[in-house]
Backbone bond lengths (Angstrom), bond angles and torsions (degrees), N, CA, C in turn:
res aa  C-N    CA-C-N  psi(-1)  N-CA   C-N-CA  omega(-1)  CA-C   N-CA-C  phi
1 M - - - 1.468 - - 1.524 111.22 -
2 K 1.368 115.44 -42.23 1.462 118.73 179.50 1.519 110.66 -64.09
3 R 1.363 115.14 -40.41 1.459 117.94 178.63 1.523 110.60 -64.48
4 L 1.329 116.80 -39.24 1.458 120.66 178.25 1.517 111.35 -63.49
5 R 1.323 116.32 -43.98 1.461 119.79 178.77 1.519 111.52 -65.16
6 A 1.336 116.54 -41.27 1.455 119.33 178.30 1.526 110.63 -62.64
7 G 1.333 116.41 -41.80 1.457 118.98 177.64 1.515 112.47 -63.57
8 S 1.338 117.26 -37.67 1.461 120.55 178.19 1.523 110.98 -65.72
9 V 1.334 116.38 -40.79 1.463 119.78 179.12 1.517 110.90 -63.72
10 V 1.334 116.25 -44.51 1.470 119.77 179.18 1.526 110.60 -62.69
11 R 1.326 116.51 -41.01 1.464 119.92 179.92 1.520 111.48 -64.76
12 W 1.336 117.27 -43.09 1.456 119.75 179.64 1.527 111.31 -68.20
13 L 1.339 117.42 -36.39 1.464 119.89 176.43 1.523 111.15 -64.97
14 W 1.319 115.72 -39.65 1.462 120.02 178.46 1.526 110.79 -65.37
15 L 1.320 117.35 -43.62 1.463 120.63 178.15 1.525 111.13 -64.96
16 A 1.331 117.19 -38.79 1.463 120.47 178.27 1.520 110.81 -63.96
17 M 1.333 117.40 -40.43 1.452 120.47 179.10 1.526 111.43 -65.00
18 I 1.335 115.96 -41.80 1.464 119.63 177.01 1.528 110.36 -62.95
19 G 1.354 116.23 -41.36 1.464 119.88 178.45 1.521 112.32 -61.37
20 V 1.330 117.23 -40.16 1.467 120.77 178.62 1.526 110.59 -65.31
21 V 1.333 116.50 -43.61 1.464 120.29 -179.34 1.524 110.85 -62.21
22 I 1.337 116.92 -37.60 1.467 120.55 -177.73 1.529 111.25 -76.30
23 T 1.330 116.71 -42.88 1.468 119.45 -173.16 1.531 113.46 -84.73
24 F 1.324 118.20 -18.63 1.466 119.21 -177.11 1.531 112.52 -60.74
25 P 1.358 120.26 -48.14 1.476 118.53 177.81 1.525 113.05 -60.55
26 V 1.345 115.87 -36.16 1.464 118.71 178.88 1.527 110.16 -66.13
27 Y 1.322 117.00 -42.33 1.464 121.32 178.38 1.525 110.73 -61.19
28 V 1.322 117.21 -45.63 1.467 120.61 -179.96 1.520 110.65 -62.10
29 T 1.328 117.15 -41.50 1.461 120.53 -179.74 1.522 111.56 -64.36
30 V 1.327 116.74 -47.14 1.466 120.65 -177.04 1.525 110.84 -65.15
31 V 1.317 117.19 -48.19 1.465 120.68 -176.53 1.530 110.54 -67.59
32 T 1.323 117.87 -45.97 1.462 120.65 -178.69 1.520 111.61 -62.77
33 A 1.335 116.69 -35.96 1.461 119.82 179.83 1.520 112.17 -65.28
34 L 1.329 117.34 -23.64 1.464 121.35 -177.09 1.529 113.30 -105.80
35 L 1.334 117.36 3.61 1.459 120.64 179.31 1.523 111.02 -92.19
36 P 1.323 117.74 149.00 1.465 119.48 172.68 1.526 111.07 -65.40
37 Q 1.319 116.00 156.57 1.458 120.92 -178.47 1.522 111.77 -59.95
38 S 1.322 118.14 -35.86 1.464 121.19 -178.88 1.521 112.11 -64.55
39 D 1.335 117.50 -36.08 1.458 120.17 178.92 1.521 111.70 -71.55
40 V 1.329 117.15 -35.96 1.457 120.58 178.74 1.523 110.70 -69.80
41 A 1.333 116.61 -32.72 1.466 120.54 -179.79 1.517 112.63 -65.90
42 A 1.335 117.56 -15.07 1.467 120.19 178.46 1.517 111.74 -66.68
43 G 1.318 118.16 -20.38 1.453 122.06 173.77 1.513 115.14 76.83
44 R 1.321 118.91 33.37 1.457 121.01 178.00 1.525 109.99 -74.22
45 L 1.335 114.90 142.03 1.456 119.61 178.04 1.530 110.44 -67.47
46 I 1.329 116.47 -43.31 1.467 121.93 178.26 1.524 107.48 -113.63
47 P 1.316 118.79 107.12 1.464 120.15 -178.55 1.522 111.96 -65.68
48 V 1.322 114.95 140.99 1.461 121.60 179.94 1.526 108.31 -110.28
49 P 1.337 119.03 126.22 1.467 121.07 -177.41 1.526 112.35 -77.32
50 T 1.335 116.76 71.63 1.463 120.38 178.25 1.522 111.43 -78.86
51 R 1.317 115.85 -45.08 1.470 121.67 177.21 1.523 108.25 -129.02
52 L 1.313 116.13 131.30 1.454 120.68 -178.75 1.520 109.78 -118.74
53 T 1.321 115.47 145.43 1.451 120.86 -179.68 1.526 109.35 -146.20
54 S 1.307 115.66 150.70 1.469 121.07 177.33 1.523 112.09 -100.63
55 A 1.337 116.83 7.11 1.459 120.12 -178.55 1.521 111.62 -64.29
56 N 1.323 117.09 -33.31 1.468 119.84 179.69 1.523 111.43 -63.69
57 L 1.321 116.59 -38.48 1.458 119.95 178.93 1.523 110.86 -65.24
58 S 1.320 116.63 -41.90 1.469 120.40 178.53 1.516 110.97 -63.94
59 E 1.338 116.29 -42.06 1.466 119.52 179.89 1.520 111.24 -66.16
60 A 1.329 116.86 -37.09 1.462 119.55 178.53 1.525 111.24 -64.76
61 L 1.322 116.86 -38.21 1.462 120.20 -179.81 1.515 112.79 -69.94
62 T 1.350 116.68 -26.89 1.464 120.48 -178.68 1.519 113.02 -96.36
63 S 1.338 118.10 -20.13 1.461 119.82 -179.45 1.521 111.45 -69.83
64 A 1.294 118.21 -32.67 1.463 124.73 175.89 1.526 106.76 -136.46
65 P 1.330 117.15 161.71 1.478 118.04 179.64 1.523 112.64 -71.62
66 L 1.340 116.18 54.65 1.462 119.63 -176.46 1.528 112.27 -68.14
67 A 1.331 116.89 -33.66 1.462 119.03 179.85 1.529 110.72 -61.76
68 R 1.335 116.22 -46.27 1.462 120.40 177.28 1.526 110.79 -65.36
69 Q 1.329 116.95 -42.06 1.453 120.51 179.23 1.532 111.59 -67.10
70 Y 1.313 116.06 -31.37 1.467 119.73 175.25 1.528 110.07 -62.18
71 A 1.312 116.37 -44.35 1.467 120.23 178.75 1.524 111.31 -64.36
72 V 1.332 116.67 -37.99 1.466 120.07 177.33 1.519 110.38 -63.88
73 S 1.336 117.33 -42.57 1.461 120.73 179.62 1.526 111.30 -64.03
74 V 1.322 117.21 -40.08 1.464 120.40 177.66 1.528 110.40 -62.47
75 A 1.337 116.66 -43.83 1.463 120.16 179.35 1.522 111.43 -65.35
76 V 1.328 116.95 -43.02 1.464 120.57 178.65 1.524 110.47 -62.49
77 T 1.326 116.65 -44.25 1.461 120.17 -179.59 1.522 111.50 -63.31
78 A 1.318 117.05 -43.44 1.464 120.41 -179.74 1.528 111.44 -64.73
79 L 1.326 117.34 -47.66 1.465 120.53 -177.84 1.521 111.48 -67.90
80 Q 1.328 116.26 -46.87 1.464 119.75 -174.96 1.523 111.92 -67.72
81 S 1.314 117.40 -46.59 1.461 119.88 -179.11 1.526 111.37 -67.12
82 S 1.337 117.93 -37.37 1.469 120.18 177.49 1.524 111.15 -63.51
83 A 1.325 116.24 -44.91 1.466 119.87 179.45 1.521 111.14 -63.58
84 Q 1.320 117.61 -41.64 1.458 120.45 -179.76 1.521 111.67 -66.31
85 L 1.326 117.21 -38.44 1.459 119.68 178.54 1.527 111.22 -67.07
86 I 1.321 116.98 -41.45 1.472 120.16 -179.78 1.519 110.40 -64.24
87 T 1.321 117.17 -49.94 1.462 119.73 -179.60 1.522 111.61 -65.32
88 A 1.335 117.67 -37.33 1.464 120.65 179.96 1.522 111.24 -67.17
89 A 1.335 117.46 -42.32 1.460 120.57 179.96 1.531 110.82 -64.51
90 L 1.324 117.34 -43.34 1.461 120.25 179.49 1.527 111.48 -65.49
91 A 1.344 116.07 -43.21 1.466 119.48 -179.21 1.520 111.19 -67.69
92 A 1.335 117.41 -42.90 1.465 120.38 -179.69 1.521 110.86 -64.27
93 Y 1.323 117.57 -39.45 1.467 120.89 177.46 1.529 110.33 -61.18
94 A 1.334 115.94 -44.55 1.466 119.36 -179.49 1.520 112.20 -67.19
95 L 1.322 117.71 -27.16 1.460 121.06 -178.93 1.527 113.37 -84.98
96 V 1.322 117.67 -10.19 1.464 120.22 -174.77 1.520 112.32 -113.88
97 F 1.311 118.36 -53.10 1.467 120.06 -166.56 1.531 114.10 -89.92
98 P 1.319 121.48 -55.55 1.463 118.14 179.01 1.538 110.74 -66.76
99 R 1.317 116.24 143.69 1.460 121.68 177.62 1.530 108.73 -93.77
100 W 1.298 117.09 117.94 1.455 121.27 177.69 1.529 109.30 -154.25
101 R 1.300 114.65 153.67 1.458 120.66 -177.96 1.533 110.44 -71.93
102 G 1.307 114.07 143.24 1.455 118.97 175.60 1.513 114.59 91.88
103 R 1.346 117.69 5.78 1.469 119.13 -179.75 1.523 111.54 -61.81
104 A 1.331 116.23 -42.00 1.464 119.92 -178.87 1.523 111.13 -64.94
105 V 1.325 116.28 -37.02 1.471 119.65 179.99 1.528 110.18 -67.68
106 V 1.321 116.07 -43.89 1.472 119.54 179.41 1.524 110.78 -63.37
107 F 1.327 116.97 -41.28 1.455 119.52 178.70 1.529 111.12 -65.75
108 A 1.323 117.21 -36.53 1.466 119.94 175.79 1.524 111.21 -62.85
109 I 1.326 116.53 -37.02 1.472 119.92 177.24 1.527 110.42 -66.10
110 V 1.340 116.29 -40.43 1.465 120.10 177.03 1.524 110.46 -60.80
111 L 1.335 116.92 -44.24 1.462 120.19 178.36 1.528 111.05 -64.82
112 A 1.325 116.62 -35.07 1.463 119.49 -179.80 1.519 111.94 -64.53
113 T 1.324 117.27 -29.99 1.465 119.30 178.67 1.529 112.03 -65.59
114 L 1.345 116.95 -24.25 1.460 119.87 178.48 1.524 111.75 -70.60
115 A 1.337 117.05 -21.14 1.459 120.88 -178.50 1.525 112.78 -91.12
116 I 1.330 117.31 -4.78 1.467 120.49 -179.40 1.518 109.14 -83.35
117 P 1.324 119.30 123.16 1.473 120.35 177.55 1.526 111.30 -62.26
118 G 1.314 115.77 134.56 1.458 119.30 -179.05 1.509 113.30 -62.48
119 E 1.337 116.98 -28.91 1.461 120.32 -179.29 1.527 111.93 -64.73
120 S 1.338 117.41 -28.75 1.465 119.92 -178.86 1.520 112.52 -72.08
121 L 1.340 117.50 -14.65 1.464 121.30 -179.56 1.524 112.76 -100.16
122 V 1.321 117.40 -1.35 1.455 119.99 -174.56 1.524 111.18 -65.62
123 I 1.316 117.34 -48.31 1.467 120.33 -176.29 1.527 111.74 -65.29
124 P 1.350 120.27 -47.49 1.477 118.27 176.19 1.521 113.20 -60.68
125 N 1.324 117.61 -39.97 1.466 120.07 178.35 1.520 111.41 -65.49
126 F 1.318 116.41 -39.48 1.468 119.70 179.63 1.527 110.98 -65.67
127 E 1.318 116.97 -42.59 1.471 120.06 178.91 1.523 110.91 -65.76
128 L 1.328 116.86 -39.11 1.460 119.87 179.24 1.524 111.19 -66.45
129 A 1.333 116.73 -46.72 1.465 119.68 179.96 1.521 111.33 -63.31
130 T 1.326 117.61 -38.02 1.466 120.86 178.60 1.522 110.81 -67.52
131 A 1.338 116.73 -41.74 1.469 120.10 179.72 1.524 111.35 -64.91
132 L 1.325 117.51 -31.78 1.461 121.03 179.06 1.528 112.57 -83.87
133 G 1.328 117.72 -1.17 1.451 121.06 -179.31 1.513 113.83 73.56
134 L 1.313 116.62 28.31 1.466 120.93 -176.39 1.524 112.64 -104.60
135 R 1.319 117.37 8.75 1.461 119.15 177.90 1.524 109.79 -68.70
136 D 1.307 115.16 139.88 1.459 123.30 -179.91 1.533 111.56 63.68
137 T 1.335 115.56 36.29 1.461 120.74 176.83 1.526 109.34 -131.66
138 L 1.325 114.62 162.16 1.463 119.98 177.74 1.520 111.37 -65.17
139 L 1.326 116.49 -40.89 1.461 120.59 179.54 1.525 111.43 -65.13
140 G 1.329 116.46 -33.01 1.458 119.75 177.82 1.517 112.35 -64.16
141 I 1.332 117.77 -31.83 1.463 120.94 177.13 1.528 110.79 -71.20
142 V 1.316 116.55 -35.61 1.465 121.18 -170.67 1.520 112.78 -88.01
143 I 1.325 118.15 -34.59 1.465 121.08 -164.69 1.534 114.66 -60.70
144 P 1.340 121.83 -32.94 1.472 117.84 178.51 1.533 113.51 -72.96
145 Y 1.326 117.59 -10.02 1.462 120.93 -173.74 1.529 111.98 -122.06
146 L 1.318 116.44 36.72 1.460 120.17 177.82 1.528 112.17 -75.42
147 A 1.314 117.38 -16.14 1.463 122.25 177.42 1.520 108.35 -138.40
148 A 1.335 115.57 150.16 1.467 121.27 -178.99 1.519 108.95 -138.47
149 G 1.323 116.20 127.26 1.460 120.62 -178.13 1.516 113.38 -64.11
150 Y 1.331 117.00 -35.61 1.465 118.81 -178.66 1.526 111.10 -67.15
151 A 1.319 117.49 -38.14 1.463 120.07 177.90 1.527 110.84 -64.22
152 V 1.339 117.07 -39.01 1.467 120.42 176.19 1.523 110.18 -62.48
153 F 1.329 116.16 -45.05 1.464 120.50 179.42 1.527 111.31 -60.92
154 L 1.322 116.72 -45.06 1.465 120.68 -177.34 1.520 111.57 -63.80
155 L 1.319 117.86 -44.74 1.460 120.32 -179.57 1.530 111.44 -72.77
156 R 1.306 117.51 -32.30 1.471 118.57 176.26 1.521 110.10 -63.28
157 Q 1.320 117.41 -43.83 1.455 119.82 178.55 1.534 111.08 -62.38
158 A 1.321 116.13 -37.07 1.465 120.05 178.47 1.525 110.88 -67.33
159 F 1.321 117.50 -42.39 1.466 120.45 -179.31 1.527 111.99 -67.53
160 L 1.333 117.16 -32.74 1.457 120.23 178.62 1.527 111.89 -65.56
161 A 1.317 116.64 -28.81 1.462 120.64 -179.48 1.522 112.77 -81.40
162 L 1.323 118.52 -7.85 1.461 121.38 -179.01 1.526 110.59 -81.70
163 P 1.326 117.50 152.40 1.471 119.82 176.80 1.527 110.68 -68.99
164 R 1.321 115.39 121.15 1.460 119.66 -178.07 1.520 111.31 -67.51
165 E 1.337 116.36 -22.50 1.468 119.40 -178.96 1.525 111.49 -62.48
166 A 1.357 117.09 -33.63 1.466 119.47 179.47 1.524 110.65 -65.08
167 W 1.327 116.64 -40.43 1.471 119.64 177.86 1.527 110.84 -67.29
168 E 1.333 116.33 -42.41 1.468 119.42 179.94 1.526 111.15 -63.65
169 A 1.342 116.74 -38.05 1.464 119.53 177.63 1.522 111.03 -64.77
170 A 1.331 116.14 -40.15 1.468 118.94 178.03 1.518 111.51 -64.44
171 R 1.311 117.51 -38.32 1.459 120.52 178.92 1.533 110.89 -67.82
172 L 1.340 115.94 -37.26 1.471 118.89 178.10 1.522 111.26 -67.39
173 D 1.327 117.33 -29.24 1.461 121.00 178.31 1.524 112.55 -78.47
174 G 1.309 117.40 -0.57 1.448 120.84 176.07 1.511 115.33 101.19
175 C 1.330 118.44 8.22 1.469 120.90 178.55 1.525 110.11 -72.75
176 G 1.324 115.57 134.67 1.448 119.47 171.40 1.523 110.35 -76.82
177 D 1.326 115.48 177.61 1.461 119.43 -177.99 1.524 111.62 -62.69
178 L 1.321 117.50 -44.32 1.456 120.31 -178.03 1.526 111.11 -65.96
179 R 1.307 116.52 -42.12 1.463 119.86 179.52 1.528 111.17 -67.74
180 A 1.324 117.07 -38.98 1.465 120.12 176.93 1.522 110.96 -63.58
181 L 1.315 116.23 -38.20 1.469 119.79 178.29 1.517 111.19 -65.23
182 L 1.329 116.70 -45.83 1.466 120.50 -173.59 1.523 112.48 -75.52
183 H 1.318 118.04 -36.97 1.458 121.02 -171.51 1.531 114.38 -103.74
184 V 1.325 118.06 -13.50 1.464 120.07 -177.83 1.523 111.23 -120.65
185 V 1.315 117.46 -54.26 1.465 121.09 -171.47 1.523 111.45 -73.85
186 L 1.326 117.45 -53.60 1.467 120.16 -175.39 1.528 112.91 -63.23
187 P 1.335 120.69 -41.62 1.471 118.41 176.88 1.523 113.56 -60.53
188 M 1.332 117.98 -34.30 1.456 119.44 179.07 1.530 112.50 -75.34
189 A 1.318 117.12 -21.89 1.473 121.42 -179.50 1.527 110.96 -106.64
190 R 1.319 117.26 32.17 1.465 120.72 -175.32 1.532 113.53 -60.21
191 P 1.344 120.92 -45.51 1.473 118.91 179.66 1.526 112.82 -59.23
192 Q 1.332 116.54 -44.24 1.460 119.47 179.42 1.521 111.16 -68.60
193 L 1.321 116.91 -32.56 1.464 120.18 177.11 1.517 110.87 -65.61
194 V 1.328 117.01 -42.06 1.460 120.69 177.31 1.527 110.50 -65.26
195 T 1.332 116.71 -39.29 1.463 119.93 177.39 1.519 110.86 -61.84
196 A 1.319 117.35 -44.60 1.460 120.86 177.84 1.527 111.15 -63.92
197 A 1.331 116.85 -39.39 1.460 120.33 178.68 1.526 111.02 -63.79
198 M 1.329 116.72 -41.55 1.459 119.97 178.67 1.522 111.15 -64.61
199 W 1.328 116.22 -41.64 1.467 118.95 178.70 1.525 111.05 -63.14
200 C 1.329 116.50 -44.57 1.470 120.06 179.53 1.521 111.07 -63.01
201 A 1.339 116.95 -42.68 1.460 120.66 -178.77 1.522 111.43 -66.23
202 L 1.313 117.45 -43.26 1.464 120.52 -179.94 1.524 110.81 -66.38
203 S 1.320 117.31 -39.00 1.466 120.05 178.15 1.525 110.84 -64.27
204 A 1.318 116.45 -41.94 1.462 119.72 179.62 1.531 111.44 -67.85
205 W 1.335 116.48 -41.78 1.465 120.17 -177.37 1.529 111.68 -67.11
206 N 1.312 117.59 -35.91 1.461 121.74 -175.44 1.518 113.50 -89.81
207 G 1.324 117.90 4.36 1.458 119.89 178.80 1.519 111.81 -63.05
208 Y 1.323 116.47 135.77 1.473 120.42 -177.54 1.532 112.41 -130.57
209 F 1.327 117.46 -54.84 1.464 119.46 -169.06 1.523 111.92 -66.00
210 W 1.342 117.15 -47.69 1.462 118.83 -178.30 1.528 112.40 -65.64
211 P 1.322 120.73 -46.42 1.478 118.63 175.59 1.520 113.14 -59.23
212 L 1.330 117.37 -34.70 1.465 119.74 176.99 1.518 111.46 -66.94
213 L 1.326 116.96 -37.46 1.461 120.64 -176.24 1.519 112.53 -76.00
214 I 1.322 118.02 -39.61 1.461 121.43 -170.40 1.524 112.51 -88.40
215 T 1.327 118.58 -11.01 1.464 121.57 -178.80 1.522 110.65 -113.98
216 D 1.332 114.92 150.22 1.468 121.81 178.59 1.522 112.10 -117.69
217 S 1.324 117.36 -36.56 1.460 121.39 -177.56 1.523 110.06 -81.92
218 P 1.338 118.51 134.23 1.471 120.50 179.96 1.527 113.45 -59.69
219 D 1.340 117.27 -34.93 1.454 118.88 -177.09 1.529 112.91 -79.69
220 R 1.324 117.69 -1.27 1.465 121.11 176.52 1.524 111.96 -110.45
221 R 1.302 116.36 8.13 1.454 121.12 178.54 1.524 110.15 -95.72
222 T 1.320 115.29 167.08 1.455 120.61 -177.51 1.525 110.63 -87.66
223 I 1.314 115.67 172.23 1.454 121.30 -175.26 1.528 111.37 -67.78
224 Q 1.331 117.71 -29.25 1.459 119.68 178.25 1.519 110.98 -64.93
225 V 1.318 117.09 -41.49 1.462 121.15 176.56 1.524 110.07 -68.57
226 G 1.329 116.34 -38.77 1.461 119.62 177.67 1.511 112.63 -63.58
227 L 1.327 117.51 -35.14 1.462 120.21 177.83 1.522 110.84 -65.01
228 A 1.328 117.67 -39.81 1.463 120.34 176.42 1.529 110.96 -63.12
229 Q 1.325 117.67 -38.78 1.461 120.65 175.78 1.514 110.92 -65.59
230 L 1.314 116.58 -37.07 1.462 120.46 179.46 1.523 111.15 -65.20
231 V 1.314 117.36 -36.80 1.467 120.56 178.21 1.519 110.28 -62.29
232 V 1.312 117.47 -38.32 1.470 120.91 179.94 1.523 110.91 -71.50
233 E 1.334 116.76 -43.07 1.458 120.66 -175.92 1.522 112.83 -74.85
234 E 1.331 117.49 -32.21 1.465 121.78 -175.49 1.532 111.08 -114.78
235 A 1.335 115.87 40.73 1.460 119.30 -176.34 1.523 112.46 -63.19
236 T 1.329 117.55 -27.05 1.467 120.98 -178.94 1.522 112.37 -92.69
237 T 1.322 118.49 -0.05 1.460 122.48 -178.92 1.529 109.09 -123.74
238 P 1.321 117.61 84.22 1.471 119.13 -174.60 1.517 114.16 -64.03
239 V 1.345 118.10 -30.65 1.463 118.44 -177.99 1.525 111.28 -65.40
240 V 1.315 117.92 -32.43 1.458 120.97 177.77 1.522 110.27 -69.58
241 I 1.324 116.45 -38.50 1.467 120.44 176.98 1.524 109.98 -64.47
242 Y 1.338 116.29 -43.10 1.459 119.51 177.60 1.531 110.51 -63.82
243 A 1.312 117.19 -36.79 1.459 120.24 178.76 1.529 110.82 -64.62
244 G 1.328 116.28 -42.84 1.459 119.28 176.07 1.519 111.98 -63.20
245 T 1.321 116.28 -39.19 1.472 119.88 176.91 1.525 111.12 -63.22
246 L 1.324 116.55 -39.81 1.465 120.02 178.10 1.524 111.31 -62.43
247 L 1.319 116.48 -41.15 1.462 119.81 177.88 1.527 111.66 -62.06
248 V 1.338 116.54 -32.48 1.460 120.67 -178.53 1.525 111.48 -75.96
249 I 1.340 117.14 -42.91 1.469 119.63 -173.87 1.520 112.90 -85.45
250 L 1.324 117.64 -15.91 1.462 119.79 -177.12 1.531 113.03 -59.58
251 P 1.338 120.51 -46.86 1.475 118.48 178.46 1.513 113.28 -62.16
252 T 1.335 118.10 -36.87 1.456 119.94 179.70 1.526 111.39 -67.68
253 L 1.333 116.26 -39.30 1.463 118.80 177.66 1.518 111.21 -64.33
254 L 1.330 116.94 -43.81 1.459 120.19 178.84 1.518 111.12 -63.86
255 L 1.323 116.78 -39.30 1.464 120.43 -179.57 1.525 111.07 -63.53
256 V 1.328 116.95 -43.90 1.460 120.41 -179.55 1.525 110.90 -68.38
257 L 1.328 117.27 -41.22 1.461 119.97 -179.13 1.527 111.66 -65.92
258 L 1.330 116.60 -41.89 1.459 119.93 -179.18 1.524 112.58 -70.89
259 G 1.326 116.72 -33.23 1.460 119.62 -177.74 1.510 114.32 -103.93
260 Q 1.337 117.03 18.77 1.459 120.34 -175.52 1.525 112.02 -61.45
261 R 1.328 116.73 -41.78 1.468 119.92 -177.45 1.527 110.53 -62.80
262 F 1.325 116.95 -45.96 1.453 119.85 178.71 1.522 111.43 -69.28
263 L 1.341 116.88 -33.90 1.458 120.07 -179.37 1.520 111.30 -63.74
264 V 1.326 117.02 -44.26 1.469 120.69 179.84 1.523 110.44 -65.03
265 R 1.328 117.23 -44.14 1.465 120.50 179.99 1.524 111.33 -65.70
266 G 1.326 116.29 -37.12 1.460 118.92 -179.90 1.511 113.13 -69.68
267 L 1.346 116.74 -41.29 1.467 119.69 -179.18 1.523 111.79 -74.55
268 A 1.345 117.41 -24.12 1.456 120.61 -179.62 1.519 113.00 -90.05
269 S 1.297 118.05 3.16 1.458 120.55 -179.02 1.517 111.10 -70.68
270 R 1.305 114.97 161.65 1.459 120.78 -176.71 1.526 110.41 -71.90
271 V 1.319 115.65 135.93 1.462 122.04 178.44 1.521 108.41 -99.51
272 T 1.334 116.52 128.67 1.459 122.19 -179.09 1.506 109.03 -120.66
273 V 1.290 116.11 134.88 1.464 121.02 179.98 1.529 108.82 -104.47
């Protein structure tokens, strides 16, 4: 019993230390972004929220076109994640439920795409987007990422864990493939679907290199690119930089907090090969 208790104490201390290491940068960012410049100039290692102000957030939004870039990032995230979820759900359904030759080969090709470095596809994607006249457009940012191999893999694993009898019963009742997917398969795989949606949304929101490369106008770039511009323009005003960083990480924090229950259930689901 003593050994068990000692092990529990060590485990909880280890988890607490990891939690402090993870949350400390977030705490510093949030508090510093809301502190007046005079309080930050004091040079404290751990900022104390004695006085809070929203002036830094307003200045960050006006120092660069962050408001416009914020709207662009929201649009990119919505379009890109929706397209990836639709293509992933359709592909995963085709790889699991219908019986056809070559499913294993197609799935191997999907897995192989996960091993391709994204940097090796930049030049072909850039030439294609330029040839289609999509440079410096919202569609040009989204079009190379309409499908994602990891989302297909995640939903395929989720569909494999579902009872096949439910799908067969739906087909016997006259449901077509699309109706069976929407009304039978996806509702049963809701936690994994939410996990895939969160992954797609976070990937789209945090995109930096491709939006920087394919866009020229500042007001058509995403918030990640705008934050880098803000760092250059406000190098002598750290509170404004922290405020811009807070604006960038706030949606991701809210997304993870709101979907935490589904995220844990989705990642803890059984993996089938």
